[in-house]
C-alpha positions, 0 to 999 in steps of 0.5 A: 497497499495495502490491506485493512484500509492499508498501507504504511510505510517503512519507506523507500525501495530505492537505496540510500545511495541512489536516492542521494545521487538523485536528490542532490547532485551526481557527485555526492560525496562520501560524507553526504551519502553517509549523512543521508543514510544515517539520517534516514535510518534514524528517521525510521527508528527515532523520528522525533529525535532526528527531526530537529537535526534533519531540519538543521541540516536542511537549513545548513544547505543539505538540499533535497537529501535533507528535505527527504529526511525531514519528510520521512521523519515527519511521516514517521512522527505521525504527521502524515498529511504534512509529510505527503505535501513535503514528498510531493514538493520534492517530486515536483522540484526534481523537474523532469529528472530521474523519473523512477525516483520521482515515481517512488516519491509520488508513491510515498506521498500517496501512501502518506495521504492515504494514511492521513485519511485523504484518499482523493489526494492519494489517488492524485499522487498515485496517478502521477506515479503511474504516469511515470511507471505504468508497468508496475503492478504494485502501483496499480494495486496502491491506487486501487486501494485508494479507490477502495478506501473511497468505495469507488469499486469500479475504479478499484476493480479497473486498477486491480485488473491492470495489476493482474494483467501485469502479473497474472500470478499475483495472489494479492491482486486477485484477492483484492479484486475478489474483495472489490467484486464482492463489495460491488455486489458481484459474488460470482466474479468474486468467487472466480478470483478467490478460486484462482488465488487459492489454486496458487496458494491453497492456504491463503487466509484472505483468499479463503475468507473471500471465497467464503464470503462469496459463497455465503452471498450466493446462499451456500453457507455449508461450503462457506463454513468449511472455508471459514473453519480452515481460516481459524486453523491458519490464523492466530486467535483474536486476529482480524482474520479470525474475527472475520471468519467467526462472523462468516460462521455465524452467517454474517456478510461484511459491510462494504469496506476497504479490502483487507491485506491480501498477501503482503500485510500492510503495504510498505515502501 
């Protein structure tokens, strides 16, 4: 999700109680839930500190709850590829149970792979998530971003299409699709998507940037400059968006790159 190349992670959208119930046994005790919740909170805040304790808990028979805590602490410690492999293993070991929870684990794995710079593995993991939860627009955006990281623009556009089809009011998906169309060389379609986004969010800086770059690509520098100037009034000086707006004012089109964050900043789960 992004979106600069994107995407990380404050992790699970699943509550600790639901995760613990799914990862261990349906009769998880109050103490098991407390330990899991505490471990996960520390894994996000102080991963280096909690990782040895989580590994000790796993060795003592902490089960999948301990495994998940180890995976998140590993991720937050910056060992993204190792964490992705751990998350995938948990999802596989759950068999056919809890499809929603398994989808979330595959999503986390995909985002970890992307953060590790391994977009191909990210696509594979995100595809597994989509097999389980194909009606989630955010998951299509996630995989679209992984395709974008590979500069596989037709595949990225197709996934953003699915996201827009599921949520026609998603400014994020429209801006990302505009960026993908721009990178694919179709400034006309980029302009349409950016315009749709701006009808819903007139001061959306990323939508303004995408419309500006689409106009610039079509030779309308004067109108494009108005969008770039508006962006500079909306964003902090020195920010990435400000730098991009400045380059647009100089008449510079960006080189092909992964779409930048559209609505939610770095995508986190």
